[in-house]
C-alpha positions in Angstrom: 53.2 93.9 85.8 54.5 95.3 89.1 55.2 91.8 90.3 57.3 90.9 87.3 59.2 94.2 87.6 59.8 93.5 91.3 61.2 90.1 90.6 63.3 91.5 87.8 64.8 94.1 90.2 65.5 91.4 92.9 67.2 89.2 90.4 69.3 92.1 88.9 70.4 93.2 92.4 71.3 89.6 93.4 73.3 89.2 90.2 75.1 92.5 90.7 75.8 91.7 94.4 77.2 88.3 93.4 79.4 89.9 90.8 80.7 92.6 93.2 81.3 90.4 96.3 82.8 87.2 95.1 85.3 85.6 97.4 87.7 82.7 97.2 88.5 80.2 99.9 92.1 79.1 100.1 93.8 76.5 102.1 97.2 76.1 103.5 98.0 73.8 100.6 97.1 76.4 98.0 100.6 76.7 96.5 101.8 73.1 96.7 102.3 72.1 93.1 99.7 69.7 91.9 102.4 67.5 90.3 104.0 67.0 93.7 103.2 63.7 95.3 105.9 63.3 98.0 107.8 65.5 100.5 110.8 64.8 102.6 112.3 66.5 105.6 116.0 65.8 106.2 117.5 65.7 109.6 118.3 69.2 110.9 122.1 69.3 111.7 123.1 71.4 114.7 125.8 73.8 113.8 125.1 76.4 116.5 127.8 77.6 118.8 125.8 76.2 121.7 124.5 72.6 121.0 121.3 71.5 122.6 121.5 67.6 122.3 117.8 66.9 121.5 117.0 70.0 119.4 117.9 68.6 116.0 115.6 65.6 116.4 112.9 67.9 118.0 112.9 70.3 115.0 112.9 67.4 112.5 110.1 65.6 114.1 108.0 68.7 114.7 108.4 69.8 111.1 107.4 66.4 109.8 104.3 66.4 112.0 103.3 69.8 110.8 103.6 68.9 107.2 101.6 65.7 107.7 98.8 67.7 109.4 98.7 70.6 106.9 99.9 69.3 103.5 97.4 66.5 102.9 98.0 66.3 99.1 101.6 65.0 99.5 103.0 62.0 101.3 105.9 62.3 103.7 108.8 60.0 102.7 112.4 59.3 103.7 115.0 60.0 101.0 114.3 61.5 97.6 111.0 63.3 97.1 109.3 65.9 94.8 109.6 68.5 97.6 112.6 68.4 99.9 113.6 70.4 103.0 117.2 70.4 104.4 118.2 72.5 107.3 120.7 73.4 109.9 120.5 75.0 113.3 122.8 78.0 113.0 121.9 79.9 116.1 121.0 79.0 119.7 121.7 82.1 121.8 120.9 83.7 125.1 121.8 87.4 125.4 120.9 90.2 127.7 118.5 92.8 126.2 117.9 95.3 128.9 120.4 96.3 131.6 119.6 97.7 135.1 121.3 100.6 136.7 123.5 98.1 138.5 124.7 96.8 135.2 122.9 93.5 135.4 120.5 92.0 132.9 116.9 92.8 133.6 115.8 90.6 130.7 117.4 88.0 128.5 116.6 87.0 124.9 116.5 83.4 123.7 116.9 83.2 120.0 116.8 80.2 117.6 118.0 80.5 114.0 117.5 77.9 111.3 118.9 77.9 107.8 116.6 76.0 105.4 117.1 74.9 101.8 113.8 74.0 100.0 114.0 72.2 96.7 111.0 71.7 94.4 111.7 69.1 91.7 108.3 69.4 89.9 108.1 73.2 89.3 110.9 75.7 88.6 111.3 78.9 90.5 110.0 77.7 93.8 113.4 76.7 95.4 114.8 78.8 98.1 117.5 79.0 100.7 116.8 81.3 103.6 117.4 81.8 107.3 114.6 82.0 109.8 114.9 83.4 113.3 112.6 83.8 116.2 113.1 84.9 119.8 111.5 85.1 123.1 112.4 87.3 126.1 112.5 86.1 129.7 113.3 87.8 133.0 116.7 87.6 134.5 115.1 86.3 137.7 114.1 83.1 135.8 116.5 80.3 135.4 116.8 79.5 131.7 116.8 75.7 132.4 113.4 76.1 134.0 111.8 77.9 131.0 113.9 76.4 128.1 111.5 73.6 127.2 108.4 75.8 127.0 110.1 78.6 125.1 111.8 76.2 122.7 108.4 74.7 121.9 106.8 78.1 121.2 109.6 79.3 119.1 109.8 76.1 117.1 106.1 76.3 116.3 106.5 79.8 114.9 109.7 78.9 112.9 108.0 75.9 111.4 105.0 77.9 110.4 107.4 80.5 108.8 109.2 77.8 106.8 105.9 76.2 105.7 104.4 79.5 104.7 107.5 80.5 102.7 107.4 77.2 100.8 103.7 76.7 100.3 101.7 79.8 101.0 103.9 82.3 99.2 104.1 85.0 101.9 
């Protein structure tokens, strides 16, 4: 009898633990509508005051690559798609952020700003139009041309993650 009672307690505790501590595994694709089969990324036009010649293509290509790596349930296409991203580069700025006593910049801030329009043709209420901005500071002793490529790559990675999360992860 003690044995049966012992097993009953173990089963009851297991059942209660399962009920109290359930968890759900989600993926980056969690909010992509199931009806969506295709996604497109239009060329990001550069409308910033300072135009970096290769930046538009770099953003477009990096965003397409990110979607292909993370949104496996949809196929990337050119032209019309169930999910569509359009964007413009609205800011490419370098500004001083801290000034020394000699009135010279001690640090500069490199900022990239993108305006993105997301259209979802398969589910209402998911469309948005928003600006995304990220920056990185660098010392005034550094030549911007020497650090530009690395900083641009890091900032773009963050911006693309922000856009993807806004569209598909509902943050």
